C-alpha positions, 0 to 999 in steps of 0.5 A, a space after each residue: 845648957 852651959 858648958 865649962 870652958 878650958 883654954 889652951 896655953 895659946 888661947 889664954 895668952 892671946 886673950 890676956 894680951 887682948 885684955 892688957 891692950 884694952 886696959 892700957 887703951 882705956 887708961 890712956 883714954 881716961 888720961 886724955 879725956 877722950 869719950 869714945 872707946 878705943 878699937 882695942 877695948 871694943 875688940 876685947 869686948 866683942 871677943 869676950 861676948 862671943 866666948 860667953 855666948 859659946 859657953 851658953 850655946 855653941 849653936 847660937 846663930 850670932 856665932 856662925 859656928 862652922 867646922 874649920 879644917 886648918 887646926 888640929 883637935 888637941 884631944 882627939 886625932 881627926 876630931 872636929 875643930 870649929 870657928 866662931 865669929 867675934 867680929 864680922 864684916 871687919 878687915 882682919 875680923 877676929 875668930 875664936 877656934 874651939 873644940 869639944 872636950 876633953 870631957 863631957 860639957 867641956 869646950 876647949 878654946 884653941 886660939 883667938 886670932 884675926 881671920 887669915 
């Protein structure tokens, strides 16, 4: 039941920004010989895991998928947009917003952002 992922320019930029922050943090952690992973590395890992679960099964119970009315579906006027949890019970927890389309078995990731 795997879906193909498509990315909006905004979502791809946000994902790459998280990835770069995690890589920079990991590099400085190695230089300083710190053992614990940084917040940025942990956040990137959580977002990546949520996106992988989304591609496998958008109804996975750990994602807590639900409709989100504040964003516009880029493929269909009035179409549904969903949000999933990348983090939970965290201040400014990150969410991934997505919709179905533009084709069958395709999910478009619209945005990756801290919960408003």
